[in-house]
N, C-alpha and C positions, 0 to 999 in steps of 0.2 A: 855360539855362544861359551865364552869362554865365564871362570870365577867371577869376575868383577863384574862384569856383564849381567850376570845372573843376579848377584845381589844387589846391584844397582835396579832390576826391575822389579824384582822383590820389593825394593823399597820405596819405589812408584806406586805399585799400588797398594800396599800397606801405609798408608801414610801416619798412623798412630805411630809405628814402629821409627826408630832413628836407624839410619844406614848401617853404624855401629852394632847394634843389633841383630839385623836381619845377617850381616858377615859373620856374626858367633854364631846364631842358628845354623847356617849353611857348612860353614866351617865345621861345628860340632856333627852334625847329620852326616857330614863324610868320614869323619874320624869315626864315628859308632859302625858305619858301615863297614871302612877298612878292618876295623879290629873284628868284627862280627865274620867276616869272610876269612881273617886272618884264622880264627877259630876253627873254621870246617862249616861253619852254620852256614844256613839257609835264608835269604832274606826275600819277603814277598811284599809286594806294596799293591792292592786290590787295586783292579783299574789300568794300573801303571806296569807292573810284569816283576818279574821276578831274577836275583842273580843267585847265582852256586859254582860252586868250583867242581869243574872236571879234571879228573887225573889222565896226562896220558904218559903211557908207558915208553922206558929208555929205548930209544932205534937207532938205527946207522940212516944219515943222508948225507945228499952229496951238497957241494959248493955249486950252485948252476953256472959260476963263472970260471971256477977253474974245474972242478969235476972233481976235487979233493973231497975225500971221507972223512964226514966230520961224526963222531959219536954225540950224541942228544942225550941228556941226563932226562931220569923221569921227573915229570912238574907237573903244578897244577897250574891250571887257567880259569880265570873267570869269567863264567858263560852268562849270559842276560838273552832271557828270552820274555819278549814284550807279552802283554796281556791283550787279552780281544778286544778292549776298549781302545787301547792305545794304538792296536793293528787298525783298528775303523776309522779312528780320527785321523792318522798318518793317509792312508789310501785314502779317504776322501778329499785330504786337501792338497795330494799331488793331481788331482783329475781338474 
């Protein structure tokens, strides 16, 4: 599902809101999440999951195609851990 499909789906379910309002709400939520993670804070949504930053040390790697040695700098990545309720719903839906 892409952003436009998500906002359209919300607008269909929330008939009292305009499509523009749902688009603005979703974009605002994503912006807030981006800013929170960029400042190094953790986001936890009960029943859904949590987002946090994980730090990866600098290391030496190899390009698998050429075998060339590549220096990878220290970096941060966003890590998502699904909540118990989300895991259960996904597993139940996949069977």
